[in-house]
TITOR-604400 format. One record per atom (N, C-alpha, C, CB): residue number from 1; x, z, y; residue in one letter. Coordinates in steps of 0.001 Angstrom, whole numbers, plus 500000, padded with zeros to 6 digits. Glycine has a CB too. Example, Ala and Ser with C-alpha at 12.3 -4.5 7.8 and 13.67 -1.06 7.14 Angstrom:
# residues 2
paza, px, pz, py, kolfi
1, 513190, 507800, 494310, a
1, 512300, 507800, 495500, a
1, 513200, 507800, 496700, a
1, 511308, 509046, 495527, a
2, 512850, 507080, 497750, s
2, 513670, 507140, 498940, s
2, 512900, 507870, 500030, s
2, 514084, 505725, 499402, s
//
This chain:
# residues 94
paza, px, pz, py, kolfi
1, 484126, 495069, 496658, m
1, 484294, 496331, 497457, m
1, 485142, 496186, 498470, m
1, 484744, 497421, 496727, m
2, 486367, 495543, 498607, y
2, 486839, 495217, 499352, y
2, 486821, 494027, 500017, y
2, 487506, 495485, 499085, y
3, 485625, 493523, 499965, h
3, 485616, 491778, 500039, h
3, 485738, 491548, 501903, h
3, 483659, 490926, 499200, h
4, 485678, 492523, 502650, h
4, 485700, 492343, 504208, h
4, 487153, 492301, 504687, h
4, 484916, 493577, 504985, h
5, 488251, 492618, 503791, f
5, 489424, 492310, 504225, f
5, 489655, 491128, 504243, f
5, 490261, 492821, 503695, f
6, 490677, 490219, 505011, s
6, 491204, 488936, 505635, s
6, 491761, 488528, 504501, s
6, 492198, 488978, 506895, s
7, 493144, 490109, 504392, k
7, 494683, 489132, 503357, k
7, 494208, 490338, 501995, k
7, 497316, 489433, 504316, k
8, 494653, 489987, 501150, t
8, 494904, 490607, 499824, t
8, 496364, 490084, 499175, t
8, 493617, 490209, 498816, t
9, 497452, 491228, 498810, w
9, 498340, 490798, 498206, w
9, 498526, 491916, 496822, w
9, 499484, 490599, 499237, w
10, 499018, 490908, 495741, h
10, 499373, 492053, 494577, h
10, 500411, 492123, 494017, h
10, 498688, 492077, 493541, h
11, 501221, 493206, 493977, t
11, 502400, 493366, 493514, t
11, 501990, 494159, 492181, t
11, 503380, 494053, 494554, t
12, 503306, 494599, 491742, p
12, 503309, 495223, 490292, p
12, 503182, 496701, 490212, p
12, 504599, 494887, 489559, p
13, 503380, 497138, 491759, y
13, 502913, 498378, 491730, y
13, 501527, 499154, 492848, y
13, 504220, 498990, 491899, y
14, 501508, 498033, 493162, f
14, 500260, 498000, 494186, f
14, 499612, 496882, 494671, f
14, 500559, 498552, 495306, f
15, 498088, 497095, 495236, v
15, 497547, 496046, 496047, v
15, 497519, 496661, 497514, v
15, 496067, 495567, 495502, v
16, 497510, 495408, 498042, l
16, 497691, 495686, 499272, l
16, 496468, 494850, 499985, l
16, 499170, 495343, 499696, l
17, 495351, 495723, 501018, f
17, 494261, 494640, 501412, f
17, 494413, 494981, 502895, f
17, 492546, 494817, 500713, f
18, 494368, 494128, 503597, y
18, 494789, 494137, 505151, y
18, 493754, 493138, 506050, y
18, 496498, 493524, 505308, y
19, 493546, 493741, 506641, k
19, 492412, 493114, 507980, k
19, 492743, 493347, 509342, k
19, 490909, 493790, 507970, k
20, 493454, 492590, 510161, k
20, 493550, 492872, 511806, k
20, 492460, 493495, 512731, k
20, 493749, 491601, 512454, k
21, 492957, 494621, 513132, t
21, 492310, 495395, 514013, t
21, 492544, 495839, 515181, t
21, 492115, 496154, 513610, t
22, 491981, 496061, 515909, e
22, 492423, 496698, 517495, e
22, 493177, 498433, 516975, e
22, 490470, 496953, 518845, e
23, 492768, 499043, 516157, e
23, 493529, 500496, 515714, e
23, 494073, 500514, 514535, e
23, 492673, 501693, 515646, e
24, 495055, 501495, 514122, y
24, 495873, 501443, 512810, y
24, 494384, 502418, 511892, y
24, 497915, 502462, 512981, y
25, 494180, 501859, 510659, k
25, 493122, 502870, 509679, k
25, 493699, 502333, 508416, k
25, 491158, 502625, 509795, k
26, 494114, 503219, 507886, v
26, 494959, 503430, 506466, v
26, 494172, 504315, 505191, v
26, 496441, 504350, 506881, v
27, 494132, 503766, 504316, g
27, 493575, 504200, 502921, g
27, 494306, 504309, 501870, g
27, 492685, 503453, 502477, g
28, 494821, 505070, 500643, f
28, 495296, 505533, 500001, f
28, 494430, 505675, 498525, f
28, 495689, 506452, 500708, f
29, 494864, 504913, 497634, v
29, 493934, 504725, 496239, v
29, 494574, 504679, 494776, v
29, 493183, 503330, 496332, v
30, 494301, 506270, 494276, a
30, 494898, 506196, 492911, a
30, 493969, 506179, 491999, a
30, 495764, 507220, 492583, a
31, 493291, 505519, 490869, s
31, 492561, 505880, 490327, s
31, 492936, 506422, 488926, s
31, 491821, 505078, 490467, s
32, 492134, 507105, 487894, k
32, 492194, 507735, 486882, k
32, 493217, 506726, 485917, k
32, 490726, 508069, 486419, k
33, 493094, 505639, 486325, k
33, 494074, 504521, 484965, k
33, 495628, 505246, 485727, k
33, 493870, 501829, 485206, k
34, 495880, 505813, 486645, i
34, 497292, 506591, 487023, i
34, 497691, 507492, 486297, i
34, 497351, 507232, 488191, i
35, 496310, 508390, 485708, g
35, 496903, 509273, 485563, g
35, 496393, 510771, 485755, g
35, 497742, 508942, 486157, g
36, 496862, 511923, 485590, n
36, 496236, 512958, 485768, n
36, 496416, 513258, 487309, n
36, 496681, 513965, 484818, n
37, 495295, 514302, 487788, a
37, 495668, 514633, 489316, a
37, 497093, 514360, 489817, a
37, 495450, 516130, 489578, a
38, 498038, 515525, 489061, v
38, 498961, 515325, 489794, v
38, 499382, 513840, 490036, v
38, 499864, 516064, 489330, v
39, 499924, 513045, 488826, h
39, 500028, 511639, 489209, h
39, 499559, 511000, 490214, h
39, 499660, 511021, 488460, h
40, 498238, 510992, 490227, r
40, 497308, 510429, 491400, r
40, 498250, 510904, 492602, r
40, 495551, 511149, 491468, r
41, 498133, 512000, 492750, n
41, 498942, 512392, 494084, n
41, 499973, 512303, 494198, n
41, 498940, 513410, 494502, n
42, 501171, 512137, 493499, r
42, 502145, 511427, 493624, r
42, 502368, 510322, 494087, r
42, 502467, 511373, 492909, r
43, 501574, 509323, 493247, a
43, 501224, 507919, 493439, a
43, 501020, 507626, 495208, a
43, 499721, 507617, 492485, a
44, 499935, 508632, 495783, k
44, 499323, 508623, 496788, k
44, 500142, 508794, 497872, k
44, 498426, 509392, 496716, k
45, 501113, 509781, 497495, r
45, 502303, 510458, 498433, r
45, 503561, 509169, 498557, r
45, 503053, 512141, 497510, r
46, 503781, 508797, 497520, l
46, 504654, 507452, 497761, l
46, 504096, 506475, 498569, l
46, 504956, 506726, 496525, l
47, 503233, 505779, 498113, l
47, 502474, 504896, 499320, l
47, 502672, 505192, 500495, l
47, 501123, 504893, 499341, l
48, 501883, 506627, 500989, r
48, 501690, 506681, 502034, r
48, 503229, 507203, 502881, r
48, 500457, 507463, 502062, r
49, 504366, 507631, 502030, a
49, 505909, 507900, 502557, a
49, 506440, 506197, 503237, a
49, 507129, 508526, 500874, a
50, 505803, 504965, 502150, h
50, 506417, 503742, 502847, h
50, 505497, 503532, 504134, h
50, 506431, 502327, 501815, h
51, 504385, 504075, 504126, f
51, 503519, 503422, 505140, f
51, 504357, 504323, 506621, f
51, 501477, 503808, 504779, f
52, 504457, 504922, 506308, i
52, 505118, 505915, 507589, i
52, 506386, 505638, 507740, i
52, 505102, 507517, 507394, i
53, 507227, 505692, 506931, e
53, 509067, 505000, 507168, e
53, 508270, 503811, 507604, e
53, 510531, 504672, 505471, e
54, 507730, 502680, 507732, n
54, 507563, 501418, 507973, n
54, 506490, 501179, 509234, n
54, 507154, 500803, 506663, n
55, 506105, 501952, 509817, i
55, 504955, 501592, 510454, i
55, 505123, 500886, 511891, i
55, 504171, 502794, 510547, i
56, 506544, 501243, 512332, g
56, 507085, 500705, 514060, g
56, 507181, 499090, 513769, g
56, 509057, 501460, 514719, g
57, 507052, 498933, 512522, l
57, 507212, 497507, 512138, l
57, 505800, 496863, 511573, l
57, 508391, 497415, 510993, l
58, 504646, 497750, 511906, l
58, 503604, 496870, 511459, l
58, 502624, 496611, 512622, l
58, 502879, 497470, 510231, l
59, 501717, 495479, 512627, t
59, 500944, 495412, 513241, t
59, 499420, 496054, 513184, t
59, 501103, 494455, 513272, t
60, 498523, 496497, 514278, k
60, 497598, 497117, 513911, k
60, 496476, 496559, 513243, k
60, 497318, 497651, 514770, k
61, 496079, 497405, 512628, g
61, 494771, 496855, 511908, g
61, 494510, 497762, 510699, g
61, 494937, 495239, 511378, g
62, 493861, 497419, 509557, s
62, 493021, 498249, 508367, s
62, 493877, 498108, 506910, s
62, 491278, 497490, 508133, s
63, 494542, 498833, 506475, y
63, 494825, 498787, 505402, y
63, 494554, 499504, 504597, y
63, 495603, 498676, 505338, y
64, 494611, 499456, 503205, v
64, 494171, 499870, 502070, v
64, 495000, 499631, 500834, v
64, 493018, 499370, 501955, v
65, 495808, 500450, 500516, l
65, 496883, 500601, 499502, l
65, 496365, 501004, 497995, l
65, 497879, 501721, 500038, l
66, 496441, 500089, 497051, v
66, 495724, 500664, 495816, v
66, 496754, 500754, 494783, v
66, 494478, 499769, 495290, v
67, 497098, 501825, 494163, a
67, 498357, 502360, 493439, a
67, 497909, 501702, 492079, a
67, 498613, 504205, 493421, a
68, 499275, 501350, 491433, k
68, 498955, 501001, 490067, k
68, 499864, 501602, 488990, k
68, 498979, 499553, 489947, k
69, 499451, 501735, 487655, p
69, 500648, 503127, 487018, p
69, 502002, 502232, 487021, p
69, 500266, 503896, 484931, p
70, 502174, 501176, 487200, a
70, 503951, 500803, 487267, a
70, 504853, 501738, 488609, a
70, 504144, 498731, 487744, a
71, 503682, 501889, 489353, l
71, 504568, 502807, 490542, l
71, 505152, 503606, 490320, l
71, 504082, 503416, 491438, l
72, 504675, 504639, 489494, l
72, 505359, 505864, 489180, l
72, 506703, 505750, 488353, l
72, 504410, 506706, 488443, l
73, 507088, 504742, 487745, a
73, 508012, 504588, 486934, a
73, 509256, 503809, 487857, a
73, 507414, 503836, 485667, a
74, 509473, 503163, 488797, k
74, 510124, 502851, 489674, k
74, 510839, 503493, 490792, k
74, 509576, 502268, 489941, k
75, 511982, 503513, 491510, s
75, 512778, 504380, 492491, s
75, 511764, 503933, 493742, s
75, 514666, 503956, 492677, s
76, 512038, 504741, 494623, f
76, 511648, 504328, 496242, f
76, 512283, 503022, 496524, f
76, 512247, 505464, 497459, f
77, 513467, 502996, 496333, v
77, 514011, 501698, 496663, v
77, 513332, 500144, 496484, v
77, 515123, 501727, 495942, v
78, 513234, 500377, 495336, e
78, 512215, 499475, 494517, e
78, 511006, 498915, 494936, e
78, 511802, 500091, 493520, e
79, 510444, 499974, 495184, i
79, 509004, 500058, 495454, i
79, 509140, 499344, 497027, i
79, 508303, 501832, 495349, i
80, 510277, 499877, 498132, r
80, 510162, 499398, 499281, r
80, 510330, 498076, 499573, r
80, 510810, 499972, 499911, r
81, 510967, 497052, 498757, k
81, 511300, 495944, 498525, k
81, 510144, 495482, 498614, k
81, 511995, 495703, 497509, k
82, 509855, 495896, 497442, s
82, 508113, 495289, 497312, s
82, 506900, 495419, 497879, s
82, 507590, 495541, 496372, s
83, 506608, 496661, 498731, y
83, 506268, 496918, 499755, y
83, 506075, 495921, 501072, y
83, 506973, 497749, 499852, y
84, 507505, 495637, 501697, l
84, 508022, 495096, 503130, l
84, 507348, 493182, 502155, l
84, 510585, 495554, 503683, l
85, 507616, 493134, 501368, h
85, 507417, 491975, 500747, h
85, 505878, 491593, 500846, h
85, 507932, 492091, 499345, h
86, 505098, 492274, 500474, a
86, 503724, 492485, 500798, a
86, 503049, 492177, 502085, a
86, 503526, 493674, 500617, a
87, 503893, 493208, 502855, l
87, 503347, 493001, 504255, l
87, 503778, 491534, 504983, l
87, 503912, 494262, 505176, l
88, 504820, 491447, 504696, k
88, 504969, 489921, 505149, k
88, 504254, 488894, 504799, k
88, 506024, 489450, 504870, k
89, 503881, 488889, 503222, k
89, 502898, 487919, 502579, k
89, 501696, 488041, 503242, k
89, 502661, 488133, 501107, k
90, 501022, 488876, 503848, c
90, 499793, 489532, 504437, c
90, 500036, 489292, 506209, c
90, 499723, 491388, 503893, c
91, 500979, 488743, 506941, s
91, 501306, 488962, 508045, s
91, 501140, 490041, 508714, s
91, 500972, 488269, 508537, s
92, 501230, 491074, 508168, a
92, 500953, 492511, 508798, a
92, 502238, 492777, 509517, a
92, 500604, 493772, 507649, a
93, 503690, 492300, 509331, l
93, 504663, 492885, 510111, l
93, 504673, 492393, 511662, l
93, 505964, 492607, 509432, l
94, 505185, 493065, 512710, t
94, 505638, 492411, 513739, t
94, 506679, 491485, 513747, t
94, 505884, 493163, 514470, t
//
């Protein structure tokens, strides 16, 4: 499904798929493994908040962030550390 992305990085909280393109494209995914609709929406809001907070650091490209169940159990600061590490490993930081 995500085979056209050039870089993939797994964290305990989410999976990041990245491909360098000429413009920003982003998608947030939370399956039913996360929980009910309330939990899935919260997971996507958390991922979206991290993306918006760090958009100035990102290179242009296509991003897909897939939430994992552990995302909802951690604090915003702990997730941020993992998020920045994943971006660095995928060469998505400017």
